[in-house]
C-alpha atoms as one frame of an Amber mdcrd trajectory, in Angstrom:
protein
   0.731  44.977 138.211  -2.595  44.472 136.271  -2.510  45.018 132.679  -5.800
  45.642 130.386  -5.933  45.627 127.037  -8.677  47.006 124.978  -9.700  48.895
 121.627 -10.590  52.490 120.691 -13.242  53.715 118.520 -11.068  53.378 115.379
  -9.180  50.114 116.168  -6.424  51.726 118.132  -4.726  49.562 121.171  -4.694
  50.996 124.442  -3.535  49.509 127.211  -4.320  50.400 130.928  -1.384  49.507
 133.720  -2.286  49.552 137.419  -0.779  49.181 140.352  -3.676  46.700 142.254
  -4.789  43.428 140.964  -8.471  44.450 141.832  -8.628  47.274 139.011 -11.256
  47.329 136.693 -10.900  48.908 133.471 -14.400  48.319 131.253 -15.245  51.531
 129.734 -16.038  51.886 126.285 -15.104  54.761 123.817 -17.594  56.300 122.607
 -16.418  58.428 120.230 -17.227  58.572 116.338 -14.055  58.164 114.904 -13.586
  57.311 111.900 -10.120  54.930 110.496  -6.746  57.672 110.429  -4.466  56.370
 107.163  -0.810  56.722 107.543   0.876  57.704 104.925   4.315  57.496 105.938
   7.262  56.357 104.082  11.407  55.796 104.774  13.036  58.033 102.385  16.953
  56.564 102.092  20.204  59.399 102.611  22.850  57.746 100.481  25.354  60.513
 101.059  24.599  59.595 105.255  23.053  55.755 104.572  20.309  56.976 107.208
  16.892  56.219 106.983  14.073  59.541 106.987  11.021  59.252 107.975   8.159
  60.985 105.805   5.138  61.516 107.838   3.166  64.496 106.087   0.120  63.407
 107.651   1.599  64.586 111.099   1.087  68.249 109.870  -2.694  68.364 110.883
  -1.701  66.613 114.878  -3.721  68.089 118.370  -1.458  71.193 118.624  -1.022
  72.959 122.388  -4.850  72.351 123.401  -6.669  74.267 126.236  -6.716  72.071
 129.246  -9.686  71.755 129.568  -9.325  69.548 125.663  -6.469  67.712 126.407
  -6.983  64.396 124.947  -4.440  62.718 127.195  -6.870  63.545 130.491  -9.008
  60.895 131.365 -13.220  60.787 130.301 -15.327  63.165 132.393 -18.093  64.777
 132.912 -19.827  64.405 129.648 -16.037  64.900 127.633 -14.684  61.800 125.583
 -10.865  61.801 125.365  -8.166  59.758 124.595  -8.653  57.335 127.639 -12.178
  56.336 128.069 -11.805  55.484 131.996 -12.783  58.107 134.380  -9.166  57.933
 135.975  -6.538  55.727 135.230  -2.537  54.837 136.493  -0.463  54.966 133.964
  -1.920  54.348 130.000  -0.213  53.143 126.789  -1.672  53.387 123.292  -1.143
  53.805 119.795  -0.480  57.040 118.198  -3.721  58.385 116.629  -1.026  60.624
 114.437   1.981  58.359 113.991   5.205  58.709 112.774   5.667  54.668 111.481
   2.580  52.075 111.670   1.825  48.757 111.750   0.168  48.988 108.954   1.857
  51.606 106.483   0.354  53.552 103.395   1.475  51.014 100.784   4.512  51.774
  98.805   3.481  53.260  95.841   6.276  55.781  94.706   9.591  54.858  93.354
  12.927  56.215  93.478  15.872  56.127  91.003  19.060  55.021  92.149  20.768
  55.994  93.967  17.560  57.196  96.115  15.469  53.939  97.725  12.059  54.440
  99.418   9.975  52.140 101.615   6.939  51.950 103.400   7.420  53.258 107.334
   6.173  49.974 108.985   6.809  50.234 112.935   4.614  51.560 116.109   4.583
  54.821 117.342   2.426  54.561 121.193   1.491  57.539 123.831   2.227  56.519
 127.208   0.378  58.774 130.016   2.271  58.712 132.982  -0.639  60.003 135.409
  -4.279  61.175 134.993  -3.205  64.632 136.527  -3.010  67.445 133.828  -0.910
  70.155 136.173   1.257  67.246 137.275   4.840  66.497 136.354   6.803  62.730
 136.693   9.161  64.574 139.287   5.670  64.749 141.118   5.070  60.857 140.647
   5.277  58.640 143.724   8.451  55.553 143.934   5.106  53.358 143.466   3.991
  54.909 140.337   7.490  55.200 138.497   7.626  51.751 139.416   4.311  51.114
 137.484   6.111  53.708 134.315   9.035  51.439 134.234   6.315  48.241 134.268
   4.716  49.413 131.249   8.355  50.726 129.505   9.571  46.781 130.248   6.186
  45.371 129.136   6.311  47.745 125.649   9.505  46.859 124.898   8.923  42.920
 124.531   5.715  43.338 123.292   7.256  45.785 120.316  10.505  43.230 120.108
   8.427  40.565 118.551   6.560  42.174 115.847   8.464  41.346 112.431   9.409
  44.828 111.180  10.884  46.030 114.772  14.724  46.173 115.171  14.736  48.817
 117.908  12.613  50.227 120.885  13.004  53.220 122.404  11.512  55.144 124.746
  11.667  58.090 125.866  10.022  61.534 127.346  10.204  64.953 125.517   9.065
  67.913 128.301   8.519  71.519 127.706   7.385  73.798 125.254  10.952  75.023
 124.637  11.828  71.199 123.204   8.652  71.394 121.154   6.022  69.072 122.639
   2.633  70.086 121.692   0.255  68.423 124.457   1.164  70.260 128.109  -0.101
  66.479 129.919   2.584  64.364 131.498   3.597  61.750 128.700   6.494  59.747
 127.099   6.750  57.810 123.654   7.495  54.545 122.633   9.188  54.412 118.870
   9.310  50.515 117.065  11.908  51.611 114.219  12.188  49.223 111.379  15.912
  49.934 111.636  18.675  50.211 113.971  19.058  54.041 114.606  22.145  55.918
 113.332  23.528  56.655 116.885  22.991  52.784 117.988  24.721  51.876 115.527
  27.921  54.299 116.041  27.878  53.315 119.316  27.705  49.863 118.878  30.592
  50.699 116.307  32.265  52.195 119.004  32.051  50.019 121.679  33.349  47.037
 118.840  36.623  49.035 118.344  36.699  49.102 122.036  36.601  45.494 122.650
  38.623  44.872 119.794  41.697  46.900 121.518  41.491  46.991 125.259  39.614
  43.206 125.583  36.751  45.031 127.862  33.473  47.040 127.705  33.519  49.939
 126.596  30.403  51.135 128.702  31.586  49.450 131.696  34.978  51.315 131.203
  33.115  54.812 131.376  31.162  53.981 134.183  34.283  52.996 135.927  36.361
  55.756 135.268  33.105  58.087 136.084  33.357  56.052 139.336  36.760  56.758
 140.211  36.841  60.148 139.645  34.198  61.074 141.323  33.475  65.006 140.209
  30.804  64.667 137.714  28.496  62.076 139.608  25.231  63.629 140.518  23.777
  60.782 142.914  25.015  57.609 142.996  23.180  54.030 144.921  24.241  50.674
 145.563  22.672  49.720 142.009  22.634  52.964 139.676  24.951  55.803 139.170
  23.951  59.416 137.688  27.066  61.522 136.375  27.908  64.290 133.628  29.812
  62.660 130.834  33.772  63.939 130.359  32.568  65.364 127.235  28.900  66.335
 127.628  26.864  67.597 124.356  24.821  69.619 125.834  24.392  72.403 128.953
  23.071  70.346 131.629  22.824  66.449 130.668  23.017  63.435 132.683  23.622
  59.494 131.712  21.990  56.757 134.250  24.012  53.685 133.939  23.047  50.737
 136.246  26.009  49.626 138.022  25.388  45.498 136.363  25.614  45.774 132.206
  22.120  44.649 130.696  21.008  44.920 127.397  17.549  46.306 127.681  14.856
  47.077 130.678  14.020  43.584 130.244  17.381  42.408 132.117  17.040  44.537
 135.081  16.268  42.505 138.566  13.957  43.827 140.874  16.293  45.631 143.036
  17.674  47.488 140.613  14.140  48.559 139.587  13.354  49.495 143.015  16.050
  52.097 143.284  16.215  53.221 139.887  12.309  54.836 141.094  13.776  56.839
 143.828  17.052  57.637 141.961  15.715  59.186 138.878  12.777  61.356 141.132
  15.911  62.844 142.819  17.178  63.340 139.339  14.145  64.821 138.145  13.495
  67.335 141.282  17.465  68.337 140.932  16.724  69.495 137.431  13.542  71.479
 138.591  15.875  73.685 140.361  18.556  74.207 138.015  17.237  77.763 137.146
  14.844  78.828 139.767  15.084  78.959 143.511  12.568  76.404 144.689  10.106
  78.928 146.829  10.070  80.700 143.137   6.566  80.643 140.256   6.147  81.000
 137.128   4.502  84.285 136.775   2.436  83.465 133.970   0.556  80.249 135.410
   1.388  80.472 139.078   3.247  76.525 138.976   6.804  75.454 140.289   9.240
  76.115 137.739   9.874  73.247 135.543  13.341  72.585 133.081  13.046  71.436
 129.815  14.426  68.449 129.031  14.403  64.802 126.905  14.788  61.600 128.849
  15.870  58.816 126.617  16.466  55.506 126.865  19.740  53.284 125.163  18.853
  49.643 124.568  20.167  47.255 122.425  18.879  46.665 119.653  16.287  43.574
 119.041  18.401  40.874 117.087  21.699  41.111 118.630  24.370  38.189 118.991
  24.663  35.282 116.334  21.960  36.418 113.345  21.592  39.652 114.531  23.446
  43.013 114.420  27.144  42.674 114.872  28.404  43.142 118.123  25.036  44.344
 119.834  25.665  42.259 122.637  28.023  45.174 123.296  25.853  48.013 123.670
  24.965  48.956 127.927  21.444  50.146 128.597  21.542  53.333 130.090  19.543
  56.668 130.172  20.237  60.195 129.160  18.441  62.877 130.165  19.479  66.643
 129.145  17.845  70.101 128.951  18.281  72.391 126.344  18.274  75.351 128.869
  21.423  76.317 129.093  21.447  79.606 131.735  18.128  81.629 133.171  16.159
  82.784 130.292  18.610  81.497 127.869  18.113  77.899 125.326  21.106  76.120
 123.712  19.811  76.398 119.828  21.960  73.557 117.326  23.313  75.969 115.110
  25.581  76.000 112.597  28.686  73.858 113.730  25.989  71.320 115.389  23.805
  71.272 112.603  25.358  71.483 110.244  28.721  69.474 111.172  27.303  67.535
 114.314  30.374  69.208 116.214  29.072  70.168 119.891  29.989  73.724 121.221
  28.986  72.933 125.125  28.806  76.544 127.167  28.836  74.760 130.630  31.855
  72.796 131.776  30.903  69.166 132.122  32.182  69.497 135.862  30.383  72.698
 136.575  26.770  71.236 135.635  28.175  67.891 138.101  28.664  70.567 140.773
  25.365  72.452 140.759  23.399  69.616 140.582  24.430  68.326 143.219  24.523
  71.544 144.897  20.330  71.921 144.617  18.083  69.954 145.953  14.263  69.852
 146.847
């Protein structure tokens, strides 16, 4: 893989990832872009002991532009975009409207106890999976997925070295139902200045499991699902994708490597190679969940695509002695889920979910796994 780093007109970093070593990336960003000011701040919720990001400047971010004005398409035919080259494989660049910033707006407001406020230091990046505006991750070749995986890994390594960063989160939101504002196939990476509440909770549970059993929680979870077999969707030599026993979402799949590792950097070549095929298989099954293979969307005449969120869970940057206590117990895994529960119906986070964090699932996990096994491109 060849990595080429450059700068956009307003100073943001942009990185090309190419599968070919002879790829040349020399185009300059010719747009007259002013430097953007990031007004993000972190406010502490003393009741839940959680940090909330307040990023009022994001109200003005690009919102559902027409395809011929997409900022994630390459620059060509006289139209300039966020990517200066006329074509690309995989591109990562600093978000123009970030929730977190390497040089956040200095703190100007002091909060009276029990409240607390501080600058939202960190970094937010956009990952473009392909230059094809009409494609989807499921349309990529295994080789291209491998390049995306290398980009995720490289950014995890680089962002982990930033002084304020405590956790790196790679994810993809797909579909207007999820809230995506740009339809070009892309994902994001957040480098947080704190360990997220979800991760803290998983670590605490894993630490308690170790204390009670002497074993790792995630290894036990994977072993139990592989032994039972009823909720497994796809399995290989190095990875297993399964619907968890207590799935929160109608169709939710967790993807675990068989060898427990803490982050993407620790995966070996064989694990990386198998993931590219297994993940594509899984995404293609998701796209066939609610619409027959031959059916097309009546509005845009493209194959139906299921909205989803794909989220990599990695251990915090600092773990072990001097780091987050118990963080070494966390196992790298991906969670993939859709908010669609059946044809034409979405799963809303209403009173119980939003008010009390108690999920109510309308689809039995065993049925979801069976359905995902049945559908195949």
